[in-house]
Backbone as CSV, one residue per row, in Angstrom:
resi,resn,N_x,N_y,N_z,CA_x,CA_y,CA_z,C_x,C_y,C_z
1,MET,-0.085,34.433,-9.418,-0.212,33.097,-8.875,1.105,32.704,-8.209
2,THR,1.023,32.308,-6.939,2.241,31.948,-6.224,2.585,30.484,-6.443
3,LYS,3.843,30.264,-6.533,4.340,28.906,-6.742,4.480,28.225,-5.382
4,PRO,4.046,26.953,-5.240,4.208,26.262,-3.960,5.691,26.090,-3.638
5,PRO,6.021,26.064,-2.351,7.434,25.933,-1.985,7.992,24.580,-2.413
6,GLU,9.266,24.607,-2.783,9.928,23.346,-3.127,10.190,22.579,-1.847
7,ARG,9.796,21.331,-1.841,10.004,20.493,-0.659,10.986,19.387,-0.996
8,ARG,11.720,19.015,0.026,12.631,17.885,-0.111,12.209,16.820,0.882
9,VAL,12.463,15.585,0.531,12.154,14.466,1.416,13.455,13.747,1.724
10,GLY,13.678,13.533,3.013,14.864,12.805,3.447,14.448,11.648,4.340
11,ALA,15.367,10.777,4.609,15.078,9.629,5.473,16.334,9.270,6.252
12,VAL,16.135,8.928,7.504,17.257,8.484,8.330,17.507,6.999,8.037
13,PRO,18.707,6.505,8.293,19.011,5.095,8.007,18.063,4.115,8.695
14,ARG,17.600,4.453,9.883,16.670,3.582,10.617,15.381,3.371,9.819
15,PHE,14.873,4.438,9.207,13.659,4.350,8.395,13.896,3.451,7.182
16,LEU,14.994,3.670,6.491,15.282,2.890,5.284,15.429,1.403,5.602
17,LYS,16.075,1.098,6.717,16.258,-0.297,7.118,14.915,-0.939,7.464
18,SER,14.070,-0.214,8.201,12.748,-0.739,8.570,11.894,-0.977,7.336
19,LYS,11.930,-0.038,6.412,11.120,-0.151,5.192,11.580,-1.331,4.342
20,ARG,12.880,-1.503,4.231,13.436,-2.567,3.395,13.009,-3.954,3.873
21,ARG,12.766,-4.109,5.169,12.409,-5.413,5.736,10.928,-5.748,5.598
22,LEU,10.124,-4.830,5.109,8.682,-5.060,4.987,8.341,-5.649,3.621
23,PRO,7.165,-6.285,3.500,6.746,-6.842,2.211,6.575,-5.744,1.155
24,PRO,6.711,-6.086,-0.123,6.599,-5.091,-1.197,5.283,-4.307,-1.190
25,ALA,4.179,-4.950,-0.860,2.890,-4.244,-0.837,2.887,-3.155,0.232
26,VAL,3.495,-3.434,1.361,3.568,-2.444,2.444,4.540,-1.331,2.055
27,GLN,5.632,-1.672,1.389,6.580,-0.659,0.928,5.905,0.323,-0.025
28,MET,5.046,-0.183,-0.900,4.319,0.695,-1.822,3.358,1.596,-1.061
29,ALA,2.700,1.067,-0.029,1.790,1.875,0.788,2.567,2.979,1.513
30,ILE,3.765,2.674,1.955,4.611,3.686,2.609,4.965,4.786,1.618
31,ASP,5.335,4.403,0.399,5.656,5.397,-0.627,4.464,6.311,-0.904
32,GLU,3.258,5.744,-0.932,2.053,6.545,-1.146,1.845,7.529,0.002
33,GLN,2.099,7.089,1.229,1.952,7.973,2.387,2.962,9.119,2.333
34,VAL,4.180,8.823,1.936,5.205,9.865,1.837,4.825,10.869,0.752
35,LYS,4.279,10.392,-0.367,3.824,11.304,-1.424,2.689,12.187,-0.926
36,ALA,1.786,11.623,-0.125,0.689,12.411,0.440,1.236,13.467,1.404
37,LEU,2.265,13.125,2.164,2.889,14.090,3.075,3.569,15.210,2.302
38,PHE,4.057,14.895,1.136,4.697,15.897,0.292,3.699,17.005,-0.039
39,ASP,2.437,16.629,-0.280,1.392,17.610,-0.590,0.888,18.328,0.655
40,ASP,0.771,17.623,1.774,0.263,18.203,3.021,1.132,17.731,4.188
41,PRO,2.256,18.405,4.443,3.190,17.934,5.468,2.672,18.038,6.899
42,LEU,1.600,18.763,7.123,1.053,18.889,8.472,-0.086,17.911,8.717
43,ALA,-0.225,16.909,7.867,-1.326,15.945,7.977,-1.180,15.028,9.184
44,GLY,0.020,14.763,9.603,0.247,13.847,10.717,-0.141,14.440,12.054
45,GLU,-0.361,13.555,13.013,-0.719,13.966,14.370,0.548,14.391,15.114
46,PRO,0.590,15.633,15.623,1.785,16.066,16.353,1.884,15.380,17.708
47,LYS,3.077,15.017,18.086,3.320,14.360,19.370,3.854,15.374,20.377
48,VAL,3.717,15.049,21.647,4.163,15.934,22.723,5.134,15.177,23.624
49,GLY,5.689,15.873,24.578,6.600,15.232,25.518,7.949,14.962,24.889
50,ALA,8.462,13.762,25.099,9.783,13.390,24.591,9.819,13.370,23.067
51,LEU,8.664,13.234,22.433,8.597,13.185,20.969,8.118,14.504,20.372
52,LYS,8.286,15.594,21.096,7.835,16.899,20.617,8.509,17.230,19.287
53,GLY,7.719,17.690,18.340,8.233,18.015,17.016,8.034,16.895,16.013
54,VAL,7.779,15.696,16.500,7.551,14.541,15.627,6.069,14.481,15.277
55,ARG,5.781,14.145,14.047,4.400,13.947,13.611,4.267,12.494,13.158
56,VAL,3.075,11.916,13.350,2.855,10.506,13.015,1.588,10.365,12.183
57,VAL,1.699,9.597,11.109,0.565,9.259,10.254,0.279,7.778,10.441
58,LYS,-0.994,7.447,10.632,-1.409,6.046,10.752,-2.057,5.631,9.441
59,PHE,-1.750,4.409,8.985,-2.359,3.891,7.761,-2.424,2.377,7.830
60,LYS,-3.327,1.818,7.039,-3.494,0.363,6.995,-2.862,-0.179,5.724
61,ALA,-2.186,-1.307,5.889,-1.597,-2.018,4.758,-1.483,-3.479,5.162
62,ALA,-1.873,-4.353,4.275,-1.788,-5.797,4.521,-2.488,-6.182,5.824
63,ASP,-3.674,-5.652,6.039,-4.514,-5.966,7.204,-3.883,-5.598,8.547
64,ARG,-2.937,-4.701,8.553,-2.322,-4.235,9.803,-2.247,-2.718,9.771
65,GLN,-2.223,-2.134,10.948,-2.066,-0.689,11.036,-0.588,-0.371,11.230
66,TYR,-0.089,0.521,10.399,1.303,0.950,10.467,1.362,2.415,10.865
67,LEU,2.497,2.798,11.424,2.739,4.181,11.810,3.972,4.678,11.061
68,LEU,3.890,5.908,10.583,5.006,6.550,9.898,5.323,7.834,10.652
69,ALA,6.505,7.902,11.248,6.923,9.075,12.018,7.848,9.932,11.162
70,TYR,7.682,11.259,11.283,8.500,12.172,10.496,8.594,13.530,11.178
71,TYR,9.613,14.281,10.790,9.757,15.688,11.147,9.387,16.502,9.918
72,PHE,8.768,17.650,10.134,8.605,18.619,9.051,9.324,19.884,9.466
73,LEU,10.351,20.223,8.736,11.134,21.425,9.000,10.659,22.504,8.033
74,ALA,10.008,23.543,8.558,9.359,24.546,7.719,10.346,25.426,6.958
75,LYS,11.425,25.842,7.599,12.339,26.783,6.943,13.001,26.196,5.698
76,PRO,13.653,25.045,5.782,14.174,24.504,4.523,13.111,23.718,3.751
77,SER,11.891,23.642,4.309,10.775,22.914,3.692,11.172,21.468,3.392
78,THR,11.530,20.768,4.451,12.009,19.393,4.336,11.183,18.464,5.210
79,ILE,10.871,17.302,4.665,10.216,16.240,5.419,11.274,15.165,5.650
80,GLU,11.522,14.841,6.914,12.518,13.820,7.245,11.813,12.624,7.870
81,SER,11.788,11.510,7.173,11.152,10.291,7.672,12.040,9.658,8.734
82,LEU,11.432,9.364,9.895,12.199,8.846,11.028,12.031,7.352,11.248
83,GLY,10.820,6.850,11.027,10.588,5.439,11.298,9.246,4.984,10.785
84,VAL,9.134,3.691,10.573,7.879,3.087,10.142,7.785,1.721,10.799
85,GLY,6.567,1.360,11.205,6.381,0.060,11.829,4.985,-0.103,12.376
86,VAL,4.740,-1.243,12.990,3.448,-1.509,13.612,3.427,-0.846,14.985
87,CYS,2.253,-0.795,15.582,2.059,-0.066,16.842,2.899,-0.605,17.994
88,GLU,3.157,-1.894,17.991,3.828,-2.529,19.124,5.206,-1.915,19.380
89,ASN,5.355,-1.234,20.512,6.608,-0.617,20.955,7.148,0.452,20.003
90,PHE,6.329,0.938,19.095,6.782,1.917,18.106,7.279,3.198,18.775
91,TYR,6.446,3.762,19.651,6.799,5.031,20.284,7.991,4.876,21.231
92,ARG,8.059,3.764,21.936,9.178,3.524,22.843,10.491,3.470,22.067
93,ASP,10.500,2.701,20.976,11.711,2.567,20.172,12.095,3.894,19.521
94,LEU,11.091,4.643,19.064,11.358,5.940,18.443,11.953,6.909,19.463
95,GLU,11.425,6.897,20.661,11.936,7.771,21.724,13.387,7.422,22.056
96,GLN,13.708,6.137,22.118,15.090,5.713,22.385,16.015,6.167,21.259
97,TYR,15.567,6.033,20.025,16.375,6.433,18.875,16.635,7.939,18.893
98,LEU,15.582,8.708,19.120,15.734,10.160,19.123,16.540,10.642,20.321
99,GLY,16.453,9.939,21.430,17.251,10.293,22.603,18.739,10.196,22.320
100,GLY,19.119,9.248,21.501,20.515,9.087,21.124,20.967,10.084,20.074
101,ARG,20.030,10.631,19.309,20.362,11.582,18.243,20.506,13.007,18.749
102,ARG,19.812,13.339,19.821,19.784,14.745,20.270,20.964,15.116,21.083
């Protein structure tokens, strides 16, 4: 019986700041989504173009749809949370953030 790979979860400061500003119920929903990603890191929808390599999971919390963007790095088996927020300008802001990081 093979043992599943050890995974690590990381978060960029932008993600932590965005999460901290949300209501507690939404923060708990985000934690549940991250735990689900821990089990299946390829669950998110892969993005193309300027956001190539980024995956996004959509979920509902507090009657709104939220997006959680992350990288999954297969070799070190790491999930890096990049951002969380509502749909409005989410991809534009994420693209600007990643443009400054690369």
